[in-house]
C-alpha positions in Angstrom: 141.0 46.3 112.9 140.9 50.0 112.5 138.5 52.6 113.9 137.7 56.1 112.7 139.9 58.8 114.2 138.1 61.4 116.2 140.1 64.0 114.3 138.6 62.8 111.0 137.2 65.9 109.3 133.5 66.1 108.8 132.0 66.5 105.4 131.2 70.1 104.5 127.7 71.2 105.4 125.2 71.2 102.7 124.5 74.5 101.0 121.4 76.3 102.1 118.3 75.4 100.2 116.5 78.3 98.5 114.0 80.1 100.7 112.9 82.9 98.3 110.9 81.0 95.7 108.0 82.1 93.5 105.6 80.3 95.9 107.1 82.0 98.9 106.9 85.4 97.2 103.3 84.8 96.2 102.2 84.0 99.7 104.1 87.1 100.9 102.3 89.2 98.4 99.0 87.9 99.6 99.9 88.6 103.2 101.0 92.1 102.2 97.7 92.8 100.5 95.6 91.3 103.3 97.3 93.4 105.9 97.3 96.6 104.0 93.5 96.3 104.0 93.5 95.1 107.7 95.8 98.1 108.6 93.2 100.5 107.2 90.9 99.4 110.0 93.3 100.4 112.8 92.7 104.2 112.9 89.2 104.2 111.3 86.7 102.3 113.6 87.3 104.4 116.8 86.6 107.7 115.0 83.8 106.1 113.0 82.2 104.9 116.3 82.3 108.3 118.1 81.6 110.3 114.9 78.9 109.1 112.5 77.6 106.4 115.0 77.6 108.7 118.0 79.1 106.1 120.4 81.0 106.8 123.6 84.3 105.5 124.9 82.8 102.3 126.1 81.4 101.7 122.6 84.9 102.3 121.2 86.3 99.6 123.5 83.6 97.1 122.5 84.2 97.8 118.7 87.9 97.5 118.9 87.9 94.6 121.4 85.4 92.5 119.5 88.0 91.9 116.7 90.4 90.2 119.2 87.6 88.2 120.8 86.7 86.3 117.6 90.3 86.0 116.6 91.2 84.4 119.9 88.3 82.0 119.8 89.0 80.9 116.2 92.8 80.6 116.2 93.1 77.1 117.9 90.5 75.8 115.5 92.2 77.5 112.5 95.4 75.6 113.3 93.5 72.3 113.3 91.7 73.1 110.0 95.0 74.1 108.4 96.5 70.8 109.4 93.5 68.9 108.2 92.4 70.7 105.0 95.6 72.4 103.8 97.0 75.9 103.8 95.7 77.4 100.6 92.0 77.1 101.5 92.7 79.0 104.7 94.3 81.8 102.8 91.4 82.0 100.4 88.7 81.7 103.1 90.3 84.3 105.4 90.7 86.8 102.6 87.1 86.2 101.4 85.8 86.8 104.9 87.7 90.1 105.0 86.1 91.1 101.8 82.7 90.5 103.3 83.5 92.3 106.5 85.1 95.3 104.8 82.1 95.7 102.4 79.8 95.3 105.4 81.2 98.5 106.9 79.3 100.3 104.2 76.0 99.3 105.7 77.1 99.4 109.4 75.0 102.3 110.6 74.8 101.2 114.3 77.3 100.2 116.9 76.0 96.7 117.2 76.2 96.2 113.4 79.7 97.6 113.4 80.6 95.1 116.2 79.4 92.2 114.0 81.7 93.4 111.2 84.6 93.6 113.6 83.9 90.1 114.8 84.0 89.0 111.2 87.3 90.8 110.6 88.8 89.1 113.7 87.7 85.7 112.4 89.1 86.4 108.9 92.5 87.5 110.4 92.7 84.3 112.5 92.0 82.0 109.6 94.3 83.8 107.1 97.2 84.4 109.4 97.4 80.8 110.7 97.2 79.6 107.1 99.9 82.0 106.0 102.4 81.1 108.7 101.8 77.4 108.3 102.4 77.7 104.5 105.6 79.7 105.2 107.0 77.0 107.4 106.0 74.3 105.0 108.0 76.0 102.2 111.1 76.8 104.3 114.0 74.4 104.7 113.9 73.2 108.3 117.0 75.0 109.3 115.6 78.3 107.9 112.1 78.4 109.4 112.9 81.2 111.8 114.1 83.3 108.9 111.0 82.4 106.9 108.7 83.6 109.7 110.6 86.8 110.1 110.2 87.5 106.4 106.5 86.8 106.3 106.2 89.0 109.4 107.9 91.8 107.5 105.3 91.6 104.8 102.6 91.7 107.5 103.9 94.8 109.3 104.7 96.5 106.0 101.0 96.2 105.3 100.1 97.4 108.8 102.4 100.4 108.2 100.9 101.3 104.8 97.2 100.7 105.6 96.7 103.4 108.3 98.4 106.0 106.1 96.2 105.1 103.2 93.1 105.2 105.4 94.0 108.7 106.7 94.5 110.0 103.2 91.2 108.5 102.0 89.3 109.8 105.0 90.6 113.3 104.4 89.8 113.1 100.7 86.4 111.3 100.7 85.4 110.2 104.1 84.8 106.8 105.7 83.0 105.1 102.8 86.1 105.5 100.7 88.1 103.6 103.3 85.7 100.7 103.3 85.6 100.6 99.5 89.3 100.6 99.0 89.8 98.0 101.8 87.3 95.8 100.1 89.1 96.1 96.8 92.5 95.4 98.3 91.1 92.4 100.1 89.8 91.1 96.7 93.3 91.4 95.4 94.6 89.3 98.3 91.9 86.7 97.5 93.1 86.7 93.8 96.8 86.2 94.8 95.9 83.5 97.4 93.8 81.7 94.7 96.9 81.1 92.6 99.1 80.1 95.6 100.2 76.5 95.7 99.1 74.1 98.3 102.1 73.5 100.6 100.8 70.6 102.7 100.8 67.3 100.8 97.7 65.1 101.4 100.0 62.4 102.9 101.0 64.8 105.7 97.5 66.1 106.6 96.0 65.4 110.0 93.4 62.6 109.9 89.8 63.6 110.4 89.5 61.2 113.4 92.5 62.8 115.2 90.9 65.0 117.7 93.8 65.8 119.9 94.1 68.9 122.1 93.5 72.4 120.8 96.4 73.8 122.9 99.8 72.2 123.1 101.3 72.4 126.6 104.7 73.5 125.2 103.1 76.5 123.6 101.6 77.9 126.8 104.7 79.7 128.1 105.6 81.3 124.8 102.0 82.2 124.4 102.0 84.0 127.8 105.1 85.9 126.7 103.3 87.1 123.6 100.3 88.0 125.7 102.4 90.2 127.9 104.0 91.9 124.9 100.6 92.6 123.2 98.6 93.5 126.3 98.8 97.2 125.8 98.2 97.2 122.1 94.4 97.0 122.3 94.2 100.3 124.3 96.6 102.1 122.0 94.7 100.9 118.9 91.4 102.0 120.4 92.2 105.4 121.8 95.3 106.8 120.2 93.4 108.1 117.1 90.9 109.9 119.4 93.7 111.3 121.5 95.5 112.6 118.5 92.4 114.4 117.4 91.9 115.8 120.9 95.5 117.2 120.8 94.9 118.7 117.4 97.4 116.5 115.6 96.7 116.3 111.9 95.8 112.9 110.3 
């Protein structure tokens, strides 16, 4: 009777499966469009609040912080919805909500109404982003999911880099209404791209409707706290750097 030798060579590892597919590129394009529009709202609301709306520093804090409030509250539910109903509907719903919020800025003539639009923007970002990341990990081979998330994050931050520059140019050329209009149009483009995106979660793998479970997984608490520490200062920077730049006489 013979036994396998410990020195027996292992079979060669399977070749990496493709990550960059048409479906992956389509979702990345939708993410890029969504966050170009989202990025346009980074430098604009603080100056809009203290300018046309006549708000003070406290009002700026409320306007900027309201975005995060709705995003925080909706994210756990967005994850459950994405597992139950699929990813594509999350992309479409999130982008549609951003269309409504961006267009709503055109009629936001008071600080409370602007806060409502910001709450809607935060909700749209929560729904869209959770759907996009979930779809990305669905499409990626299991051993390349970290790479997939890094690539989709690149599309996100490219949008956040382009959006503020575009907003500043539009503000200088035509004022705040031009920013809101272009952000609405770009969000509509994101809806159109998401509409043609494939569903990445098969019906057989969806979460049953009667599966309530917990909204927060215990293993996610420590990584979540680390992200919290890293993002803690971002809110203050987003709120007051545009105003500080104006106070120092820095051009747009």
